[in-house]
C-alpha atoms as a printed R data frame, in Angstrom:
   type eleno elety resid chain resno       x       y       z
1  ATOM     1    CA   MET     A     1  63.067 143.255 120.290
2  ATOM     2    CA   LYS     A     2  61.976 144.403 123.676
3  ATOM     3    CA   PHE     A     3  60.452 147.825 124.213
4  ATOM     4    CA   GLY     A     4  63.566 149.221 125.979
5  ATOM     5    CA   ALA     A     5  65.842 148.066 123.158
6  ATOM     6    CA   ILE     A     6  63.666 149.870 120.608
7  ATOM     7    CA   LEU     A     7  63.814 153.119 122.592
8  ATOM     8    CA   ALA     A     8  67.593 152.841 122.960
9  ATOM     9    CA   SER     A     9  67.937 152.165 119.248
10 ATOM    10    CA   GLU     A    10  65.815 155.211 118.386
11 ATOM    11    CA   LEU     A    11  67.846 157.378 120.772
12 ATOM    12    CA   VAL     A    12  71.124 156.358 119.130
13 ATOM    13    CA   THR     A    13  69.672 157.038 115.678
14 ATOM    14    CA   LYS     A    14  68.478 160.509 116.733
15 ATOM    15    CA   LYS     A    15  71.889 161.355 118.219
16 ATOM    16    CA   GLN     A    16  73.607 160.253 114.995
17 ATOM    17    CA   GLU     A    17  71.238 162.363 112.896
18 ATOM    18    CA   SER     A    18  71.803 165.370 115.145
19 ATOM    19    CA   PHE     A    19  75.590 164.949 114.900
20 ATOM    20    CA   GLU     A    20  75.436 164.626 111.100
21 ATOM    21    CA   ILE     A    21  73.322 167.787 110.805
22 ATOM    22    CA   LYS     A    22  75.734 169.769 112.994
23 ATOM    23    CA   GLN     A    23  78.738 168.409 111.147
24 ATOM    24    CA   MET     A    24  77.264 169.221 107.736
25 ATOM    25    CA   SER     A    25  76.284 172.761 108.658
26 ATOM    26    CA   THR     A    26  79.842 174.013 109.345
27 ATOM    27    CA   GLN     A    27  81.837 175.219 106.355
28 ATOM    28    CA   TYR     A    28  85.476 176.313 106.322
29 ATOM    29    CA   ASN     A    29  87.482 178.937 104.475
30 ATOM    30    CA   ILE     A    30  91.286 178.913 104.384
31 ATOM    31    CA   LEU     A    31  93.092 182.222 104.005
32 ATOM    32    CA   CYS     A    32  96.762 182.770 103.199
33 ATOM    33    CA   GLU     A    33  98.102 186.192 104.198
34 ATOM    34    CA   GLY     A    34  94.509 187.441 104.407
35 ATOM    35    CA   ARG     A    35  93.562 186.222 100.909
36 ATOM    36    CA   LYS     A    36  90.974 183.460 100.626
37 ATOM    37    CA   ILE     A    37  92.532 180.465  98.877
38 ATOM    38    CA   TYR     A    38  89.840 177.854  99.643
39 ATOM    39    CA   SER     A    39  86.192 178.467 100.461
40 ATOM    40    CA   ASN     A    40  83.099 176.607 101.632
41 ATOM    41    CA   LEU     A    41  84.933 173.380 102.457
42 ATOM    42    CA   THR     A    42  83.282 170.590 104.393
43 ATOM    43    CA   GLU     A    43  85.079 169.338 107.488
44 ATOM    44    CA   GLU     A    44  86.568 166.415 105.564
45 ATOM    45    CA   GLU     A    45  87.674 168.652 102.685
46 ATOM    46    CA   TYR     A    46  89.163 171.104 105.185
47 ATOM    47    CA   PHE     A    47  91.269 168.445 106.907
48 ATOM    48    CA   ASP     A    48  92.387 166.984 103.569
49 ATOM    49    CA   THR     A    49  93.371 170.455 102.314
50 ATOM    50    CA   MET     A    50  95.258 171.298 105.511
51 ATOM    51    CA   GLU     A    51  97.130 168.012 105.206
52 ATOM    52    CA   ASP     A    52  98.042 168.876 101.605
53 ATOM    53    CA   LEU     A    53  99.217 172.349 102.680
54 ATOM    54    CA   ALA     A    54 101.345 170.849 105.469
55 ATOM    55    CA   GLN     A    55 102.949 168.442 103.011
56 ATOM    56    CA   GLN     A    56 103.559 171.319 100.603
57 ATOM    57    CA   PHE     A    57 105.235 173.316 103.404
58 ATOM    58    CA   TYR     A    58 107.588 170.467 104.268
59 ATOM    59    CA   GLU     A    59 108.467 169.872 100.616
60 ATOM    60    CA   GLN     A    60 108.637 173.466  99.320
61 ATOM    61    CA   GLY     A    61 108.810 175.693 102.404
62 ATOM    62    CA   SER     A    62 105.539 177.494 101.792
63 ATOM    63    CA   PRO     A    63 102.929 178.392 102.722
64 ATOM    64    CA   SER     A    64 104.163 178.851 106.251
65 ATOM    65    CA   PRO     A    65 101.667 177.895 108.981
66 ATOM    66    CA   GLU     A    66 101.916 181.474 110.284
67 ATOM    67    CA   GLU     A    67 100.507 182.723 106.962
68 ATOM    68    CA   LEU     A    68  97.388 180.547 107.194
69 ATOM    69    CA   GLU     A    69  94.113 181.353 108.894
70 ATOM    70    CA   THR     A    70  90.849 179.421 109.111
71 ATOM    71    CA   GLU     A    71  87.348 180.882 109.058
72 ATOM    72    CA   MET     A    72  84.513 178.706 110.310
73 ATOM    73    CA   ILE     A    73  81.068 179.430 108.884
74 ATOM    74    CA   GLU     A    74  78.298 177.986 111.028
75 ATOM    75    CA   GLY     A    75  75.154 177.011 109.154
76 ATOM    76    CA   ASN     A    76  71.626 177.509 110.392
């Protein structure tokens, strides 16, 4: 590999690591009518849970989206 290609490769790797660190440091809580029903979810878990709650709403009528609130907890 040429010198420039190595630097570009290292830059991409550093950006990916930085993105992964930022992504991993955010946690999510889901509240229903002010009561915490899920806590300390990763981003993937949060989206999966919200999808499940949406499906539950369309099948059973609850919980209503107006009853739900999300708390984001930023890590250090």
